[in-house]
TIVODO-97413 format. One record per residue (C-alpha): x, y, z. Coordinates in steps of 0.5 Angstrom, whole numbers. Each point is the difference from the previous one (the first is absolute). Layout:
{px: X	py: Y	pz: Z}
...
This chain:
{px: 70	py: -151	pz: -34}
{px: 4	py: 5	pz: 3}
{px: 3	py: -5	pz: 5}
{px: 1	py: -5	pz: -5}
{px: 4	py: 5	pz: -4}
{px: 4	py: 1	pz: 6}
{px: 1	py: -7	pz: 1}
{px: 3	py: -1	pz: -7}
{px: 4	py: 6	pz: 1}
{px: 3	py: -3	pz: 6}
{px: 1	py: -6	pz: -3}
{px: 4	py: 2	pz: -6}
{px: 4	py: 5	pz: 4}
{px: 2	py: -6	pz: 4}
{px: 2	py: -4	pz: -6}
{px: 4	py: 5	pz: -3}
{px: 4	py: 1	pz: 7}
{px: 1	py: -8	pz: 1}
{px: 2	py: -1	pz: -8}
{px: 8	py: 1	pz: -2}
{px: 2	py: 7	pz: -1}
{px: -2	py: 3	pz: -7}
{px: 6	py: 3	pz: -4}
{px: 0	py: 7	pz: -3}
{px: -1	py: 0	pz: -7}
{px: 7	py: 3	pz: 0}
{px: 3	py: -6	pz: 3}
{px: -3	py: -5	pz: -5}
{px: 3	py: -3	pz: -6}
{px: -5	py: 1	pz: -6}
{px: 0	py: -7	pz: -3}
{px: 1	py: -4	pz: 7}
{px: -6	py: 4	pz: 2}
{px: -5	py: -2	pz: -5}
{px: 2	py: -7	pz: 1}
{px: 0	py: 0	pz: 8}
{px: -6	py: 4	pz: 1}
{px: -6	py: -3	pz: 4}
{px: -6	py: -2	pz: -3}
{px: -6	py: -3	pz: 3}
{px: -4	py: -5	pz: -3}
{px: -6	py: -2	pz: 4}
{px: -5	py: -5	pz: -1}
{px: -6	py: 0	pz: 4}
{px: -8	py: -1	pz: 0}
{px: -4	py: 6	pz: 0}
{px: -5	py: -3	pz: 5}
{px: -1	py: -6	pz: 4}
{px: -5	py: -3	pz: 6}
{px: 1	py: 0	pz: 7}
{px: 4	py: -6	pz: 2}
{px: 3	py: -1	pz: -7}
{px: 7	py: -1	pz: 0}
{px: 3	py: 6	pz: -5}
{px: 7	py: -1	pz: -3}
{px: 4	py: 6	pz: -2}
{px: 6	py: -1	pz: -5}
{px: 6	py: 5	pz: -1}
{px: 5	py: -5	pz: -2}
{px: 0	py: 3	pz: -7}
{px: 2	py: 6	pz: 2}
{px: 7	py: 3	pz: -1}
{px: 3	py: 1	pz: 8}
{px: 5	py: -2	pz: 5}
{px: -5	py: 1	pz: 6}
{px: -7	py: 1	pz: 2}
{px: -4	py: 3	pz: 5}
{px: -8	py: -1	pz: 1}
{px: -5	py: 4	pz: 4}
{px: -7	py: -2	pz: 0}
{px: -6	py: 5	pz: 2}
{px: -3	py: -1	pz: 5}
{px: 5	py: -5	pz: 3}
{px: -2	py: -7	pz: 1}
{px: 3	py: -6	pz: 4}
{px: -2	py: -4	pz: -6}
{px: 5	py: 3	pz: -5}
{px: 7	py: -4	pz: -2}
{px: 6	py: 2	pz: -4}
{px: 4	py: -6	pz: -3}
{px: 5	py: -2	pz: -5}
{px: 5	py: 6	pz: 2}
{px: -6	py: 5	pz: -1}
{px: -2	py: -2	pz: -7}
{px: -7	py: -3	pz: 2}
{px: -5	py: 1	pz: 6}
{px: -6	py: -3	pz: 2}
{px: -6	py: 3	pz: 3}
{px: -7	py: -2	pz: 3}
{px: -5	py: 5	pz: 2}
{px: -5	py: -1	pz: 6}
{px: -4	py: 6	pz: -2}
{px: -3	py: 3	pz: -6}
{px: 3	py: 6	pz: -2}
{px: 5	py: 4	pz: -4}
{px: 8	py: -2	pz: 1}
{px: 6	py: 3	pz: -3}
{px: 6	py: -3	pz: -1}
{px: 6	py: 4	pz: -1}
{px: 7	py: -3	pz: -2}
{px: 6	py: 3	pz: -1}
{px: 6	py: -3	pz: -4}
{px: 8	py: 3	pz: 0}
{px: 5	py: -2	pz: -5}
{px: 6	py: 4	pz: -2}
{px: -1	py: 6	pz: 4}
{px: -7	py: 1	pz: -3}
{px: -7	py: -1	pz: 4}
{px: -7	py: -2	pz: -3}
{px: -6	py: 0	pz: 3}
{px: -7	py: -3	pz: -2}
{px: -7	py: 0	pz: 4}
{px: -5	py: -4	pz: -2}
{px: -7	py: -1	pz: 3}
{px: -4	py: -6	pz: 1}
{px: -7	py: 0	pz: 2}
{px: -2	py: -6	pz: 5}
{px: -8	py: -2	pz: -1}
{px: -4	py: -3	pz: 5}
{px: -1	py: -8	pz: 0}
{px: -5	py: -2	pz: -6}
{px: -7	py: -1	pz: 1}
{px: -5	py: -4	pz: -3}
{px: -5	py: 4	pz: -4}
{px: -7	py: 1	pz: 3}
{px: -4	py: -1	pz: -7}
{px: -1	py: -7	pz: -1}
{px: 0	py: 1	pz: -8}
{px: 7	py: 3	pz: 0}
{px: 3	py: -6	pz: -3}
{px: 6	py: 3	pz: -2}
{px: 1	py: 3	pz: 7}
{px: -1	py: -6	pz: 3}
{px: 5	py: -4	pz: -4}
{px: 6	py: 6	pz: 1}
{px: -2	py: -1	pz: 7}
{px: 2	py: -7	pz: 0}
{px: 6	py: 1	pz: -4}
{px: 3	py: 5	pz: 5}
{px: -2	py: -5	pz: 5}
{px: 4	py: -6	pz: -3}
{px: 5	py: 3	pz: -5}
{px: 2	py: -5	pz: -6}
{px: 4	py: 0	pz: -6}
{px: -2	py: 5	pz: -6}
{px: 1	py: -6	pz: -4}
{px: -5	py: -5	pz: 3}
{px: -4	py: 6	pz: 1}
{px: -1	py: 2	pz: -8}
{px: 0	py: -8	pz: -1}
{px: -6	py: 0	pz: 4}
{px: -3	py: 6	pz: -3}
{px: 0	py: -3	pz: -7}
{px: -3	py: -6	pz: 3}
{px: -6	py: 4	pz: 2}
{px: -1	py: 4	pz: -6}
{px: 0	py: -7	pz: -4}
{px: -5	py: -2	pz: 4}
{px: -4	py: 6	pz: -1}
{px: 0	py: 0	pz: -7}
{px: -2	py: -8	pz: -1}
{px: -7	py: 2	pz: 0}
{px: -2	py: -5	pz: 6}
{px: -7	py: -1	pz: 2}
{px: -2	py: -4	pz: 7}
{px: 4	py: 2	pz: 6}
{px: 3	py: -7	pz: 1}
{px: 3	py: 1	pz: -7}
{px: 4	py: 7	pz: 3}
{px: 2	py: -4	pz: 6}
{px: 3	py: -6	pz: -3}
{px: 3	py: 4	pz: -6}
{px: 3	py: 5	pz: 5}
{px: 3	py: -5	pz: 5}
{px: 3	py: -3	pz: -6}
{px: 3	py: 6	pz: -3}
{px: 2	py: 2	pz: 7}
{px: 4	py: -6	pz: 1}
{px: 3	py: 0	pz: -7}
{px: 2	py: 8	pz: 1}
{px: 3	py: -1	pz: 7}
{px: 4	py: -7	pz: 0}
{px: 5	py: -1	pz: 5}
{px: -2	py: 8	pz: 3}
{px: -7	py: -2	pz: 2}
{px: 2	py: -1	pz: 7}
{px: 2	py: 7	pz: 1}
{px: -7	py: 2	pz: -3}
{px: -4	py: -4	pz: 5}
{px: -2	py: 6	pz: 4}
{px: -2	py: 4	pz: -6}
{px: -4	py: -5	pz: -3}
{px: -4	py: -2	pz: 7}
{px: -2	py: 7	pz: 0}
{px: -2	py: 1	pz: -7}
{px: -4	py: -7	pz: 1}
{px: -4	py: 3	pz: 6}
{px: -1	py: 7	pz: -4}
{px: -2	py: -3	pz: -6}
{px: -5	py: -4	pz: 4}
{px: -3	py: 6	pz: 3}
{px: 0	py: 3	pz: -7}
{px: -4	py: -6	pz: -2}
{px: -5	py: 1	pz: 6}
{px: -1	py: 7	pz: -1}
{px: -2	py: -1	pz: -7}
{px: 6	py: 3	pz: -3}
{px: 1	py: -6	pz: -5}
{px: -7	py: -2	pz: -2}
{px: 2	py: -1	pz: -7}
{px: 6	py: -1	pz: -5}
{px: 1	py: 7	pz: -1}
{px: 0	py: 1	pz: 8}
{px: 6	py: -5	pz: 0}
{px: 4	py: 3	pz: -5}
{px: 0	py: 7	pz: 3}
{px: 2	py: -3	pz: 6}
{px: 6	py: -4	pz: -3}
{px: 2	py: 6	pz: -4}
{px: 0	py: 4	pz: 6}
{px: 4	py: -5	pz: 3}
{px: 5	py: -1	pz: -6}
{px: 1	py: 8	pz: 0}
{px: 1	py: 1	pz: 7}
{px: 6	py: -6	pz: 0}
{px: 3	py: 3	pz: -6}
{px: 0	py: 7	pz: 4}
{px: 3	py: -3	pz: 6}
{px: -1	py: 3	pz: 8}
């Protein structure tokens, strides 16, 4: 922890030394100072996965120039758009601190954010964890929120239809999936293949021996689709 704090202190010192000189209050005109004060507005995620592209956007800030520091340093960090934006991809999990300084009209603003990088996702060991498996496949195969919610609605409708025989569940589900996804279905093929194999395994394990078993699984799938990865 002390080493991290020391790194932050050094980084901030470097930023202050390399930014344009800040005027003393007596040298500033009150009205102009209000209009020309540096203010950082930074949009960035609080967490990401190893290998995932992280985007940081400070373009809404009030500033004429920017300086960035990443702790710990990484070769996979790039600043562009005249310092207003940055991208980053972590090779290892851990906590990464992004320090950005902005200058305008003789003033400087500094903001530090923390992004927690998690390890690669892993498939649940519990075969009966329907929601966990669905979320794992969603993370492996990103899709649009709109199509994800349409598919969730389709599984909910099938679950509430009161179907009996497994063949009826298969037929109605295939029809509903085709209708819900439409032209987006090719993007969902990896997910649908995994889901099909998984549901076959659940059937073999006796999880879906009756209509109630099917309904529980279909509703779990719908819930996981709505929640997303």
